C-alpha positions in Angstrom: 0.1 0.0 0.0 3.0 2.4 1.0 4.5 1.5 -2.3 1.5 2.3 -4.3 1.0 5.6 -2.6 4.6 6.7 -3.1 4.6 5.7 -6.7 1.3 7.7 -7.3 2.9 10.7 -5.4 6.2 10.5 -7.5 4.2 10.0 -10.8 2.0 13.1 -10.1 5.2 15.1 -9.3 6.6 14.0 -12.7 3.6 15.2 -14.5 3.5 18.5 -12.7 7.2 19.1 -13.7 6.7 18.0 -17.1 3.7 20.1 -17.7 5.6 23.3 -17.0 6.9 25.0 -20.2 9.3 27.5 -19.3 10.4 28.4 -22.9 9.5 31.6 -24.3 6.8 31.6 -27.1 8.0 31.8 -30.6 7.8 35.3 -32.1 5.1 35.8 -34.7 6.6 38.7 -36.5 7.1 42.5 -36.0 3.4 43.0 -36.8 2.1 40.2 -34.9 0.6 39.7 -31.5 3.8 39.6 -29.6 4.9 43.0 -31.1 2.0 45.0 -29.5 2.5 43.1 -26.2 6.2 43.8 -26.1 5.6 47.6 -27.1 3.1 47.9 -24.2 5.6 46.2 -21.8 8.2 48.7 -22.9 6.0 51.7 -22.4 3.4 51.0 -19.7 0.7 53.6 -19.7 -2.1 53.7 -17.0 -5.1 55.9 -17.9 -6.6 56.6 -14.4 -7.5 60.2 -13.9 -7.8 59.7 -10.1 -4.0 58.8 -9.8 -1.2 61.3 -10.5 2.4 60.7 -10.9 4.5 61.4 -7.8 6.6 63.9 -9.9 3.4 65.5 -11.3 3.2 69.2 -10.4 0.0 70.1 -8.6 -2.4 72.5 -10.3 -2.1 75.9 -8.5 -5.4 76.9 -9.7 -7.4 73.7 -8.5 -10.2 74.2 -6.0 -9.5 73.3 -2.5 -12.1 72.1 -0.2 -11.6 73.4 3.4 -13.8 72.2 6.2 -14.1 74.2 9.6 -14.7 70.8 11.1 -14.1 67.5 9.3 -15.2 65.1 12.3 -18.3 65.2 14.3 -19.2 63.2 17.4 -23.1 62.8 18.2 -22.1 61.4 21.6 -24.6 58.8 23.1 -27.7 58.1 21.2 -30.7 55.6 21.8 -31.1 52.6 19.6 -33.2 53.4 16.6 -32.4 57.2 16.6 -31.8 58.8 13.3 -29.3 61.7 13.7 -28.2 64.4 11.3 -25.3 66.8 10.9 -24.4 69.4 8.4 -20.6 69.9 7.5 -19.7 73.3 6.1 -16.7 73.9 3.8 -15.3 76.7 1.9 -13.7 76.6 -1.5 -10.4 78.2 -0.8 -8.9 77.4 -4.2 -8.8 79.5 -7.4 -11.4 77.8 -9.7 -15.0 76.5 -9.1 -15.5 73.3 -7.0 -17.7 70.6 -8.2 -18.5 67.5 -6.0 -19.0 64.5 -8.2 -20.0 62.0 -5.5 -20.0 61.3 -1.7 -20.1 57.7 -0.3 -20.3 56.6 3.1 -18.5 53.5 4.6 -21.9 51.9 5.6 -25.5 51.8 4.1 -26.7 53.5 7.5 -25.1 56.5 6.7 -26.5 58.8 3.9 -24.6 61.9 2.6 -26.3 64.7 0.7 -24.1 67.5 -0.8 -24.2 70.8 -2.8 -24.9 70.0 -6.3 -24.0 73.2 -8.1 -20.5 74.3 -8.6 -19.0 76.3 -5.5 -17.3 79.4 -6.6 -13.8 80.4 -5.1 -14.6 81.8 -1.6 -18.0 80.5 -1.5 -19.4 77.9 0.8 -21.0 74.6 0.5 -22.5 71.9 2.7 -22.6 68.0 3.1 -25.5 66.8 5.1 -24.8 63.4 6.7 -27.6 61.3 8.2 -27.0 58.3 10.5 -29.6 55.7 11.1 -28.8 53.7 14.4 -31.3 50.9 13.6 -29.6 47.4 14.3 -26.4 49.2 15.4 -25.0 49.0 19.0 -21.9 50.3 20.7 -19.3 52.8 19.2 -19.8 53.6 15.5 -17.3 55.4 13.4 -18.5 56.2 10.0 -16.3 57.6 7.0 -17.7 59.8 4.2 -15.5 59.9 1.0 -16.2 63.0 -1.1 -15.0 62.9 -4.7 -14.5 66.3 -6.3 -12.4 68.1 -8.8 -9.8 68.8 -6.0 -6.2 67.6 -5.6 -6.3 65.0 -4.2 -9.6 64.0 -5.7 -10.8 62.5 -2.4 -11.5 64.3 0.7 -12.9 62.5 3.9 -15.0 63.5 6.8 -16.0 61.3 9.8 -19.0 60.9 12.1 -18.9 59.1 15.4 -21.5 58.0 17.9 -22.2 55.6 20.8 -25.4 53.7 20.3 -26.4 52.8 23.8 -27.8 49.3 24.6 -31.6 48.9 24.6 -31.3 46.5 27.5 -32.8 43.5 25.7 -29.4 41.8 25.3 -28.8 41.8 29.0 -26.1 43.7 30.9 -22.9 44.8 29.1 -19.9 43.5 30.7 
């Protein structure tokens, strides 16, 4: 039995080693598939507008989203409470600021923001609503705001402590 198991193991190892083909594929020609792949490997280009090179110079005329307060603590709230806070910001840049999207780290948190462009020096708001249904204990929720700023993502945070409703027994 041991001899059969060892033979099977040896045979499977030989199959694995024999199946590996470490040779380079033959070139099809200068105008074939490999020419395009080789050219792409020699000159990699990533087309992602949200990522800038480390050496890229920042745009001195870009809008800047400046929050008076970027974090809000609701303190202790009761289970099932729905709480809201309005974050105010100012465009301290040199061109109009346009918020493209705002997303929360959880479905229980809903952001609503100023939709029209905010001129330099003007103020805008982001309203954040937190629904504590089904939540208990300390909650930290992050809202990511995507805008035409540099960097393109700005984050704000809400915090709260959802008190126990007493149905789960004493908290230790």
